[in-house]
PLY file of the C-alpha trace (Angstrom):
ply
format ascii 1.0
element vertex 277
property float x
property float y
property float z
element edge 276
property int vertex1
property int vertex2
end_header
-0.03 0.06 0.03
2.77 2.36 0.73
4.52 1.69 -2.56
1.30 2.39 -4.26
0.85 5.60 -2.70
4.52 6.68 -3.47
4.39 5.42 -7.39
0.92 6.89 -8.04
1.90 10.37 -6.67
4.00 13.35 -7.81
6.91 11.90 -5.74
7.24 8.79 -7.78
10.56 10.34 -9.38
12.21 10.33 -5.82
13.10 7.28 -3.88
10.88 5.06 -1.83
12.77 4.11 1.24
11.31 1.44 3.43
12.44 1.13 7.04
11.34 -1.77 9.30
11.69 0.11 12.77
11.01 -3.27 14.40
14.12 -4.96 12.68
16.56 -2.27 13.84
17.98 -2.24 17.35
16.64 0.67 19.46
20.23 1.90 20.16
20.87 2.07 16.33
17.79 3.52 14.85
18.62 7.10 15.24
21.99 6.56 13.54
20.37 4.67 10.81
17.65 7.13 10.24
19.47 10.41 10.59
23.00 9.16 9.70
26.17 10.34 11.36
29.54 11.93 10.95
32.73 10.40 11.25
33.97 10.22 14.83
30.48 10.40 16.31
31.01 7.38 18.22
33.15 4.40 18.52
33.11 2.60 15.19
32.11 5.58 13.19
35.10 5.54 10.84
33.31 7.39 8.06
30.20 9.72 7.38
27.12 7.75 6.79
23.93 8.87 4.91
20.79 8.05 6.73
17.38 6.94 5.63
15.93 10.57 5.90
18.60 11.92 3.41
17.88 9.18 1.10
14.45 9.61 0.91
14.49 13.42 0.31
12.20 14.24 -2.51
10.46 10.99 -2.15
8.76 8.91 0.43
9.95 7.48 3.69
7.94 4.39 4.78
8.20 3.72 8.69
7.10 0.17 8.99
6.17 -0.84 12.72
6.49 2.71 13.83
4.84 1.35 17.26
8.17 -0.30 18.19
10.17 2.84 18.44
11.02 4.61 21.85
9.38 7.83 23.12
12.79 9.44 23.13
13.33 8.68 19.35
9.71 9.68 18.63
10.54 13.22 20.12
13.24 13.92 17.43
11.04 12.34 14.72
8.37 14.57 15.46
10.59 17.53 15.01
11.67 16.26 11.61
8.15 16.03 10.31
7.13 19.41 11.82
10.23 21.28 10.86
11.62 19.26 7.80
15.23 19.42 9.58
17.45 17.26 11.60
20.98 16.99 12.77
23.16 13.90 11.84
24.55 12.09 14.96
27.51 13.93 16.04
26.91 16.84 13.81
25.99 20.52 15.02
24.91 21.38 11.35
21.19 21.16 10.40
20.21 19.25 7.35
16.91 19.98 5.51
14.74 17.54 3.78
11.52 17.39 1.88
9.81 14.11 2.36
6.33 12.37 2.76
6.43 10.27 5.74
4.15 7.03 5.63
3.78 5.06 8.77
2.25 1.59 9.58
1.78 -0.49 12.65
-0.05 -3.45 13.65
-0.17 -2.37 17.36
-3.09 -0.69 19.10
-1.64 2.88 19.15
-4.47 4.11 21.34
-3.43 1.76 23.99
0.25 2.53 23.49
-0.54 6.28 24.00
-2.39 5.36 27.11
0.48 3.43 28.60
2.96 6.02 27.73
5.02 3.88 25.12
3.87 6.04 21.97
3.74 9.91 22.04
0.24 11.44 21.45
1.60 14.49 19.76
3.52 12.32 17.12
0.37 10.26 16.74
-1.77 13.01 15.89
1.11 14.61 13.55
1.29 11.22 11.78
-2.48 10.51 11.67
-3.45 13.09 8.88
-4.81 10.44 6.69
-5.40 6.91 8.10
-5.96 3.96 6.15
-7.03 0.73 7.80
-5.87 -2.54 5.91
-8.07 -5.45 6.75
-5.75 -8.67 7.34
-5.39 -10.97 4.56
-7.80 -13.47 5.83
-10.63 -11.00 5.52
-9.70 -10.29 1.81
-8.94 -13.59 0.27
-9.95 -12.49 -3.09
-6.55 -10.64 -3.07
-4.59 -13.91 -2.70
-4.48 -15.06 -6.33
-3.40 -11.57 -7.37
-0.69 -11.68 -4.75
0.24 -15.19 -5.70
0.93 -14.10 -9.41
2.99 -11.25 -8.26
5.16 -13.17 -5.75
5.37 -16.36 -8.49
6.80 -13.58 -10.99
9.11 -12.03 -8.40
10.69 -15.13 -7.21
10.87 -16.91 -10.44
12.97 -14.13 -11.65
15.58 -14.71 -9.12
16.01 -18.53 -9.92
19.37 -19.17 -11.89
17.21 -20.57 -14.86
14.71 -17.73 -14.84
11.90 -20.03 -15.60
8.32 -19.03 -14.53
6.78 -21.24 -11.88
3.16 -21.97 -12.17
0.92 -23.27 -9.35
-1.75 -26.19 -9.17
-5.35 -25.51 -8.04
-4.72 -27.67 -5.10
-1.83 -25.63 -3.96
-3.70 -22.36 -4.59
-6.58 -23.63 -2.61
-4.41 -24.45 0.27
-3.07 -20.92 0.21
-6.54 -19.43 -0.03
-7.66 -21.41 3.20
-5.00 -20.37 5.34
-5.58 -17.69 8.06
-2.37 -15.91 7.77
-1.53 -14.51 11.19
1.50 -13.06 9.46
-0.61 -11.51 6.69
0.94 -10.70 3.32
4.57 -11.25 4.44
3.65 -14.87 5.46
2.16 -15.44 1.96
5.29 -14.17 0.17
7.49 -16.16 2.45
5.44 -19.24 1.47
5.78 -18.45 -2.29
9.54 -17.83 -1.87
9.97 -21.15 -0.22
7.96 -22.86 -2.65
9.65 -21.58 -5.68
12.99 -22.29 -4.16
12.19 -26.05 -3.39
9.67 -27.19 -6.01
11.50 -29.34 -8.59
9.08 -29.16 -11.49
7.57 -26.38 -13.33
4.48 -26.29 -11.11
4.14 -25.78 -7.43
2.11 -28.52 -5.84
0.65 -28.29 -2.19
3.69 -30.55 -1.07
5.94 -27.87 -1.88
4.54 -25.36 0.25
5.78 -24.86 3.99
4.50 -27.56 6.29
1.62 -25.37 7.91
0.04 -25.01 4.43
-0.35 -28.88 3.93
-3.27 -29.41 6.12
-6.64 -30.59 4.83
-8.28 -28.40 2.33
-11.58 -26.47 3.38
-14.11 -26.09 0.61
-15.09 -22.69 1.61
-13.34 -20.58 -1.13
-14.80 -20.40 -4.87
-11.68 -20.62 -6.95
-11.05 -19.70 -10.60
-8.00 -19.85 -12.95
-5.33 -17.36 -12.09
-5.61 -15.75 -15.45
-9.37 -15.29 -15.18
-8.83 -13.83 -11.65
-6.22 -11.40 -13.05
-8.61 -10.20 -15.88
-11.37 -9.89 -13.29
-9.05 -7.55 -11.21
-7.96 -5.51 -14.12
-11.53 -5.24 -15.30
-12.73 -4.04 -11.91
-9.69 -1.50 -11.50
-10.16 0.11 -14.98
-13.93 0.31 -14.74
-13.59 2.01 -11.13
-11.00 4.38 -12.66
-13.16 5.25 -15.62
-16.22 5.82 -13.38
-14.00 8.16 -11.22
-12.98 10.12 -14.36
-16.69 10.20 -15.72
-15.52 7.84 -18.77
-12.81 10.44 -19.89
-10.05 8.20 -21.24
-7.32 10.76 -21.11
-8.06 11.55 -17.51
-8.28 7.91 -16.42
-5.00 7.11 -18.39
-3.20 9.83 -16.12
-5.08 8.41 -13.09
-3.66 4.94 -13.93
-0.13 6.26 -14.96
-0.71 4.72 -18.47
-0.46 6.02 -22.21
-3.73 6.86 -23.65
-3.27 4.45 -26.40
-2.21 1.44 -24.11
-5.40 2.19 -21.90
-7.59 2.32 -25.03
-6.13 -1.17 -26.09
-6.79 -2.46 -22.54
-10.43 -1.21 -22.60
-10.96 -3.13 -25.80
-9.25 -6.46 -24.50
-11.48 -6.38 -21.38
-14.61 -5.55 -23.26
-15.42 -2.39 -21.17
-17.96 0.01 -22.65
-16.96 3.47 -21.88
-20.15 5.14 -23.14
-22.12 3.88 -20.14
-19.48 5.52 -17.79
-19.58 8.96 -19.27
-20.89 12.04 -17.36
-24.19 13.33 -18.78
0 1
1 2
2 3
3 4
4 5
5 6
6 7
7 8
8 9
9 10
10 11
11 12
12 13
13 14
14 15
15 16
16 17
17 18
18 19
19 20
20 21
21 22
22 23
23 24
24 25
25 26
26 27
27 28
28 29
29 30
30 31
31 32
32 33
33 34
34 35
35 36
36 37
37 38
38 39
39 40
40 41
41 42
42 43
43 44
44 45
45 46
46 47
47 48
48 49
49 50
50 51
51 52
52 53
53 54
54 55
55 56
56 57
57 58
58 59
59 60
60 61
61 62
62 63
63 64
64 65
65 66
66 67
67 68
68 69
69 70
70 71
71 72
72 73
73 74
74 75
75 76
76 77
77 78
78 79
79 80
80 81
81 82
82 83
83 84
84 85
85 86
86 87
87 88
88 89
89 90
90 91
91 92
92 93
93 94
94 95
95 96
96 97
97 98
98 99
99 100
100 101
101 102
102 103
103 104
104 105
105 106
106 107
107 108
108 109
109 110
110 111
111 112
112 113
113 114
114 115
115 116
116 117
117 118
118 119
119 120
120 121
121 122
122 123
123 124
124 125
125 126
126 127
127 128
128 129
129 130
130 131
131 132
132 133
133 134
134 135
135 136
136 137
137 138
138 139
139 140
140 141
141 142
142 143
143 144
144 145
145 146
146 147
147 148
148 149
149 150
150 151
151 152
152 153
153 154
154 155
155 156
156 157
157 158
158 159
159 160
160 161
161 162
162 163
163 164
164 165
165 166
166 167
167 168
168 169
169 170
170 171
171 172
172 173
173 174
174 175
175 176
176 177
177 178
178 179
179 180
180 181
181 182
182 183
183 184
184 185
185 186
186 187
187 188
188 189
189 190
190 191
191 192
192 193
193 194
194 195
195 196
196 197
197 198
198 199
199 200
200 201
201 202
202 203
203 204
204 205
205 206
206 207
207 208
208 209
209 210
210 211
211 212
212 213
213 214
214 215
215 216
216 217
217 218
218 219
219 220
220 221
221 222
222 223
223 224
224 225
225 226
226 227
227 228
228 229
229 230
230 231
231 232
232 233
233 234
234 235
235 236
236 237
237 238
238 239
239 240
240 241
241 242
242 243
243 244
244 245
245 246
246 247
247 248
248 249
249 250
250 251
251 252
252 253
253 254
254 255
255 256
256 257
257 258
258 259
259 260
260 261
261 262
262 263
263 264
264 265
265 266
266 267
267 268
268 269
269 270
270 271
271 272
272 273
273 274
274 275
275 276
């Protein structure tokens, strides 16, 4: 979602810099984010550019923002409000122009109440809030995500051969509860692409916790049909948003007008029904 926001905005020409706050030791996150100058501390043998400076002109994605400390949150609040910061060990101010996108799976209101998250930072970040349902509540997204991750990890194989997936394996993926959400699905596909021997991923190629009994609760369809249905829904929604105007819709979808016209024809969408009266 954060990548979609960045690459569909006027900042798409700048960097998208993702930072997993939960994966960085708390005593190191300030140096990683702000950067430091040579001699700032033991082991600082050279200047280091921080994530803030890298993201200037683009977007900084702070994943798991709830895992940061209140002391660090004070400094982050200043960056967001003033657009300036000090590298660790430097008296000189650096200025930046970034969009900050933050995400968390914690209950932030509860964290504010117990003092582990600063209320002022919460309200400064919470300008536009997007609540993303867990993957188990939007299972219709799974086939599209599977296609994406199959393509991503097939390209990383030495032979570059595109892996396919059997209906049984897809059904097993569709019926999993995903306590780890999309990351868990991605890890499952990466595992299966790495260890499957044939051209197709079977249920036995998936991690062990995906090999349980299948539950006949999800109506499945071929992946190509699911992808076409997704594209048709997306393009139709965009055309409706733009009153059927193809040029405006092309700009919204970041496509060339001719490419969109071809896509509309392929998907069998009738634009006359979507035009403003």
